[in-house]
Residue frames relative to the residue before (quaternion, step in Angstrom):
aa qw qx qy qz dx dy dz
M 1.0000 0.0000 0.0000 0.0000 0.00 0.00 0.00
K 0.6179 0.5411 -0.3650 0.4385 3.59 1.04 -0.63
L 0.6628 0.5141 -0.2721 0.4716 3.54 1.07 -0.92
L 0.6204 0.5940 -0.3104 0.4072 3.63 1.10 -0.78
C 0.6671 0.5500 -0.2422 0.4402 3.53 1.04 -0.91
P 0.7080 0.4126 -0.2906 0.4941 3.57 0.85 -0.68
A 0.6141 0.5576 -0.3281 0.4520 3.51 1.23 -0.77
L 0.6453 0.4936 -0.3092 0.4943 3.64 1.03 -0.80
G 0.6232 0.5632 -0.3285 0.4318 3.52 1.01 -0.86
F 0.6663 0.4932 -0.2642 0.4929 3.55 1.02 -1.07
L 0.6898 0.4879 -0.3081 0.4372 3.53 0.85 -0.79
T 0.6006 0.5750 -0.3225 0.4525 3.52 1.15 -0.62
I 0.6469 0.5380 -0.2567 0.4756 3.42 1.16 -1.15
A 0.6624 0.5471 -0.2497 0.4466 3.55 0.96 -1.06
L 0.6566 0.4882 -0.2825 0.5006 3.54 1.08 -0.96
F 0.6996 0.4531 -0.2996 0.4642 3.75 0.74 -0.87
S 0.6856 0.5020 -0.3010 0.4328 3.53 0.97 -0.63
S 0.6620 0.4601 -0.3346 0.4880 3.44 1.13 -0.46
Y 0.6419 0.4689 -0.3677 0.4826 3.70 1.13 -0.20
S 0.6246 0.5447 -0.3373 0.4465 3.60 1.16 -0.49
V 0.7725 0.2207 -0.1290 0.5813 3.62 1.04 -0.68
A 0.0733 -0.8319 0.5482 -0.0444 3.50 0.14 1.46
S 0.7764 0.2957 -0.1334 0.5404 3.67 1.21 -0.42
V 0.0874 -0.7502 0.6475 0.1011 3.45 -1.15 0.54
Y 0.2773 -0.7643 0.5629 0.1490 3.55 -1.03 0.79
K 0.1850 -0.7512 0.6232 0.1144 3.51 -0.91 1.13
C 0.0463 -0.8088 0.5861 0.0097 3.65 -0.60 1.14
T 0.1253 -0.7620 0.6333 0.0502 3.44 -1.15 0.81
D 0.2410 -0.8070 0.5189 0.1467 3.60 -0.57 0.97
D 0.7382 -0.4254 0.2419 0.4642 3.66 -1.16 0.05
Q 0.6630 0.4812 -0.3253 0.4722 3.69 1.09 -0.48
G 0.5801 -0.6153 0.3707 0.3840 3.62 1.24 0.02
K 0.4954 0.6772 -0.4376 0.3233 3.50 1.25 0.14
T 0.2605 -0.7819 0.5500 0.1348 3.58 -0.78 0.88
A 0.0422 0.7545 -0.6549 0.0097 3.63 -1.13 0.71
Y 0.3115 -0.7060 0.6199 0.1424 3.46 -1.26 0.84
Q 0.1112 0.8009 -0.5799 0.0995 3.66 -0.85 0.98
S 0.5404 -0.6385 0.4593 0.2990 3.53 -1.22 0.38
S 0.6929 0.4049 -0.2758 0.5290 3.59 1.23 -0.35
P 0.6496 -0.5145 0.3728 0.4175 3.72 -1.20 0.47
C 0.5522 -0.5985 0.4628 0.3502 3.55 -1.19 0.67
A 0.5110 -0.6585 0.4667 0.2956 3.55 -1.29 0.54
A 0.7820 -0.2783 0.1741 0.5298 3.59 -0.28 -1.01
E 0.1587 0.8276 -0.5176 0.1482 3.56 1.21 0.76
K 0.5845 -0.5864 0.4375 0.3509 3.59 -1.28 0.34
K 0.7904 0.0877 -0.0550 0.6038 3.57 1.06 -0.52
A 0.0598 0.8104 -0.5811 0.0449 3.58 -0.75 0.88
L 0.0992 -0.7665 0.6343 0.0170 3.62 -0.89 1.17
K 0.2245 -0.7046 0.6566 0.1483 3.48 -1.22 0.71
I 0.1754 -0.8025 0.5696 0.0276 3.59 -0.60 1.21
D 0.2009 -0.7209 0.6390 0.1779 3.72 -0.67 0.91
I 0.4802 -0.6975 0.4894 0.2084 3.51 -0.93 1.18
E 0.7233 0.4805 -0.2556 0.4250 3.43 0.83 -1.11
T 0.7751 0.3282 -0.1919 0.5046 3.69 0.87 -0.78
G 0.3856 -0.7456 0.4482 0.3075 3.60 1.30 -0.69
Q 0.5051 0.6558 -0.4081 0.3851 3.44 1.38 0.12
S 0.1947 -0.7831 0.5838 0.0897 3.55 -1.04 0.66
I 0.2168 -0.7527 0.6154 0.0881 3.52 -1.30 0.74
D 0.3622 -0.7053 0.5706 0.2141 3.47 -0.82 1.02
L 0.2761 -0.7976 0.4978 0.1995 3.73 -0.21 1.23
A 0.5997 0.5392 -0.4060 0.4299 3.69 0.88 -0.43
V 0.6650 0.4871 -0.3080 0.4750 3.59 1.02 -0.71
K 0.5897 0.5332 -0.3279 0.5103 3.55 1.17 -0.91
L 0.7158 0.4500 -0.3082 0.4360 3.66 0.59 -0.80
K 0.6507 0.4995 -0.3218 0.4727 3.61 1.03 -0.67
Q 0.5807 0.5601 -0.3323 0.4885 3.58 1.25 -0.63
Q 0.6665 0.4981 -0.3201 0.4531 3.60 0.86 -1.07
K 0.6651 0.5289 -0.3082 0.4277 3.51 0.98 -0.85
Q 0.6333 0.5204 -0.3146 0.4786 3.50 1.13 -0.74
D 0.6251 0.5200 -0.3469 0.4675 3.56 0.99 -1.01
I 0.6230 0.5228 -0.3314 0.4783 3.81 0.88 -0.88
E 0.6891 0.4665 -0.3051 0.4631 3.65 0.75 -0.92
L 0.6471 0.5353 -0.3247 0.4351 3.51 1.03 -0.79
K 0.6523 0.5135 -0.2839 0.4798 3.50 0.98 -0.97
K 0.5960 0.5627 -0.3477 0.4553 3.59 1.03 -0.61
L 0.7062 0.5045 -0.2231 0.4439 3.49 0.91 -1.13
Q 0.6128 0.5485 -0.2884 0.4903 3.38 1.32 -0.88
E 0.6010 0.5572 -0.2874 0.4957 3.66 1.14 -0.87
I 0.7170 0.4278 -0.2948 0.4648 3.55 0.72 -0.98
E 0.6242 0.5199 -0.3401 0.4737 3.62 1.03 -0.73
K 0.6569 0.5318 -0.3226 0.4262 3.57 0.98 -0.71
K 0.6102 0.5634 -0.2495 0.4980 3.47 1.24 -0.97
H 0.6466 0.5255 -0.2862 0.4732 3.60 1.06 -0.94
N 0.6918 0.4949 -0.2594 0.4574 3.51 0.99 -1.15
I 0.6149 0.5085 -0.3483 0.4919 3.59 1.10 -0.63
A 0.6653 0.4815 -0.3258 0.4683 3.70 0.81 -0.85
K 0.6471 0.5146 -0.3277 0.4573 3.62 0.98 -0.79
E 0.6359 0.5107 -0.3196 0.4823 3.65 1.02 -0.83
L 0.6760 0.4767 -0.3183 0.4631 3.61 0.78 -0.88
K 0.6405 0.5030 -0.3290 0.4780 3.67 1.02 -0.60
R 0.6330 0.5123 -0.3435 0.4678 3.57 1.05 -0.76
Q 0.6432 0.5388 -0.2964 0.4562 3.55 0.98 -0.89
K 0.6712 0.5228 -0.2754 0.4476 3.51 1.02 -0.86
D 0.6766 0.5042 -0.2505 0.4747 3.47 1.11 -0.96
A 0.6320 0.5207 -0.3213 0.4756 3.55 1.18 -0.63
A 0.6309 0.5278 -0.2999 0.4831 3.48 1.08 -0.87
E 0.6296 0.5020 -0.3370 0.4879 3.66 0.97 -0.77
Q 0.6682 0.4924 -0.3104 0.4635 3.70 0.76 -0.93
S 0.6453 0.5022 -0.3254 0.4750 3.63 1.07 -0.78
A 0.6231 0.5218 -0.3188 0.4876 3.66 0.92 -0.74
I 0.6174 0.4753 -0.3640 0.5103 3.69 0.89 -0.63
N 0.6350 0.5283 -0.3363 0.4523 3.71 0.84 -0.80
Q 0.7111 0.4754 -0.2667 0.4441 3.54 0.82 -1.02
Q 0.6146 0.5301 -0.3270 0.4840 3.59 1.26 -0.70
L 0.5753 0.5745 -0.3238 0.4839 3.55 1.09 -0.85
I 0.6861 0.4549 -0.2962 0.4844 3.69 0.74 -0.86
R 0.6653 0.4960 -0.3247 0.4538 3.57 0.80 -0.85
D 0.6750 0.5143 -0.2725 0.4534 3.57 1.01 -0.89
N 0.7912 0.2268 -0.0725 0.5634 3.65 1.09 -0.66
P 0.0055 0.8635 -0.5042 0.0119 3.65 0.55 1.02
V 0.6023 0.5544 -0.3706 0.4388 3.57 1.26 -0.37
Q 0.7311 0.4386 -0.2246 0.4719 3.57 1.16 -0.75
Y 0.7784 0.2315 -0.1379 0.5670 3.51 1.13 -0.38
T 0.3936 -0.6523 0.5755 0.2974 3.63 -1.13 0.65
A 0.6906 -0.5013 0.3225 0.4096 3.61 -1.16 0.42
F 0.7801 0.2717 -0.1588 0.5408 3.52 1.01 -0.78
A 0.2395 0.7882 -0.5459 0.1529 3.72 1.04 0.62
I 0.7948 0.1385 -0.0646 0.5874 3.64 0.83 -0.79
P 0.0717 -0.8187 0.5677 0.0483 3.63 0.23 1.17
P 0.5033 -0.6726 0.4384 0.3195 3.69 -0.90 0.82
Y 0.2611 -0.7056 0.6180 0.2281 3.40 -1.06 0.72
H 0.2601 -0.7672 0.5772 0.1028 3.46 -0.79 1.28
H 0.5268 -0.6645 0.4229 0.3194 3.64 -0.79 0.97
D 0.7457 0.3754 -0.2786 0.4748 3.69 0.90 -0.46
K 0.7670 0.2892 -0.2017 0.5360 3.65 1.29 0.13
L 0.1614 0.8205 -0.5270 0.1518 3.45 1.07 0.95
P 0.4691 -0.5898 0.5586 0.3466 3.57 -1.23 0.61
S 0.6993 -0.4997 0.3201 0.3985 3.60 -1.29 0.60
L 0.6630 0.5154 -0.3041 0.4498 3.57 0.75 -0.93
V 0.6938 0.4647 -0.2573 0.4862 3.59 0.86 -0.88
K 0.6047 0.5691 -0.3261 0.4519 3.49 1.15 -0.77
H 0.6115 0.5286 -0.3751 0.4539 3.67 1.07 -0.41
F 0.7459 0.3826 -0.1646 0.5198 3.54 1.11 -0.60
E 0.3255 0.8149 -0.4602 0.1348 3.65 1.17 0.03
A 0.5858 0.5871 -0.3955 0.3948 3.51 1.04 -0.40
R 0.7145 0.4254 -0.1994 0.5183 3.40 1.39 -0.33
L 0.2480 0.8504 -0.4367 0.1567 3.52 1.21 0.28
P 0.6253 0.5083 -0.3624 0.4682 3.62 0.93 -0.68
E 0.6806 0.4853 -0.2953 0.4627 3.59 0.89 -0.94
I 0.6070 0.5534 -0.3593 0.4429 3.56 1.10 -0.68
E 0.6349 0.5197 -0.2948 0.4899 3.53 0.92 -1.01
R 0.7072 0.4179 -0.3069 0.4807 3.72 0.61 -0.85
F 0.6622 0.5135 -0.3393 0.4274 3.67 0.93 -0.69
R 0.5687 0.5534 -0.3662 0.4861 3.54 1.26 -0.61
R 0.6285 0.5266 -0.3460 0.4559 3.68 0.79 -0.74
L 0.6728 0.5337 -0.2598 0.4415 3.44 0.75 -1.30
A 0.6842 0.5120 -0.2739 0.4413 3.52 0.92 -1.05
A 0.6424 0.5071 -0.3069 0.4858 3.61 1.00 -0.81
Q 0.6388 0.4746 -0.3233 0.5121 3.63 0.97 -0.82
K 0.6510 0.5232 -0.3406 0.4318 3.69 0.75 -0.79
A 0.6630 0.5317 -0.2814 0.4456 3.63 1.03 -0.98
L 0.6219 0.5400 -0.2993 0.4818 3.45 1.12 -0.90
A 0.6712 0.5182 -0.2982 0.4383 3.61 0.80 -1.17
T 0.5727 0.5918 -0.4248 0.3759 3.76 0.95 -0.34
G 0.3862 -0.7134 0.4845 0.3273 3.49 1.10 -0.87
E 0.6198 0.5446 -0.3220 0.4643 3.51 1.43 -0.09
C 0.6812 0.3573 -0.2372 0.5933 3.51 1.40 -0.04
Q 0.2151 -0.8005 0.5506 0.0992 3.54 -0.58 1.13
R 0.7944 -0.0262 0.0223 0.6064 3.52 1.11 -0.73
V 0.4064 -0.7072 0.5390 0.2103 3.55 -1.06 1.01
E 0.1864 -0.7807 0.5903 0.0853 3.56 -0.62 1.19
S 0.8494 -0.0109 0.0400 0.5261 3.60 0.90 -0.88
D 0.0794 -0.8187 0.5671 -0.0426 3.58 -0.75 0.94
Q 0.2112 0.8184 -0.4979 0.1941 3.56 -0.01 1.29
L 0.5698 -0.5268 0.4897 0.3975 3.50 -1.36 0.25
S 0.4202 -0.7294 0.5055 0.1894 3.59 -0.90 1.18
I 0.5362 -0.5810 0.5127 0.3348 3.62 -1.27 0.67
Q 0.5925 0.5977 -0.3544 0.4076 3.63 1.22 -0.29
S 0.4446 0.7248 -0.4111 0.3286 3.54 1.37 -0.27
R 0.0533 -0.7545 0.6523 0.0487 3.44 -1.20 0.71
S 0.6707 -0.5254 0.3111 0.4212 3.62 -1.09 0.43
E 0.7202 0.4084 -0.2533 0.5004 3.57 0.96 -0.56
Q 0.8116 0.1905 -0.0701 0.5478 3.62 1.28 -0.40
L 0.1622 -0.8060 0.5614 0.0943 3.58 -0.07 1.15
V 0.1102 -0.7643 0.6305 0.0785 3.48 -1.15 0.61
I 0.1971 -0.7711 0.5983 0.0924 3.69 -1.06 0.97
S 0.1530 -0.8013 0.5690 0.1038 3.44 -0.90 0.81
I 0.2132 -0.8000 0.5608 0.0022 3.53 -0.92 1.14
D 0.0895 -0.7727 0.6262 0.0519 3.58 -0.70 1.00
C 0.1996 -0.8043 0.5540 0.0793 3.62 -0.85 0.98
S 0.6068 -0.5287 0.4230 0.4164 3.63 -1.26 0.28
T 0.6516 0.5103 -0.3241 0.4583 3.66 1.00 -0.46
A 0.5509 -0.6491 0.3761 0.3657 3.69 1.29 0.31
K 0.4741 0.6642 -0.4077 0.4097 3.50 1.45 0.12
N 0.1015 -0.8020 0.5838 0.0758 3.62 -0.88 0.80
F 0.1199 -0.7971 0.5864 0.0802 3.60 -0.83 0.84
Q 0.1813 -0.7267 0.6532 0.1111 3.61 -1.34 0.63
F 0.0069 -0.8156 0.5786 -0.0074 3.54 -0.49 1.06
S 0.3620 -0.7602 0.5020 0.1976 3.56 -0.75 1.12
E 0.6278 -0.5012 0.4220 0.4202 3.64 -1.13 0.16
K 0.5980 0.5610 -0.3453 0.4566 3.61 1.11 -0.74
E 0.7104 0.4791 -0.2706 0.4389 3.54 0.92 -1.10
L 0.6907 0.5132 -0.2413 0.4487 3.45 1.09 -0.75
S 0.6516 0.4532 -0.3154 0.5202 3.57 1.35 -0.42
Q 0.5446 0.6032 -0.4520 0.3678 3.73 0.97 0.13
């Protein structure tokens, strides 16, 4: 019985101590001396954290470098995100300005344009075709105006009834479709409208 009590006490201490220290740090200084300790290494050249239970080790210098890289990556991603938001807001503003010019053109020329000849494309309610090209929305609104003016200049279009992005549009070449009161239809490519 006397022998059993100290043995149980020693076993209890051993169990609790193994749970309290789950890691050991292997620290190597500039002179190449290695020390094992229960607390993290100071400013040693090489530091390993060894998990006593699994036997796995982690190079703390590599881990620290990875953490710094992750922080830098997050900063860059945040900067890019802010840049993209600013770019999107500018695109929406530019598109709204071009659309406002179109609407003013219609109000100033009621004989040449029906009231809904160039309906504005609102960035949050884009038709599916236009949605595909939404990154170019300011250009689309400008090209719609130019296409309407070009159709009227032919003399074959007395009044613009409809002015829309055509299904023939491609990412590298937009096409605008104009329907006139004379039943004449025009298809103007981006190349033609840019001349």
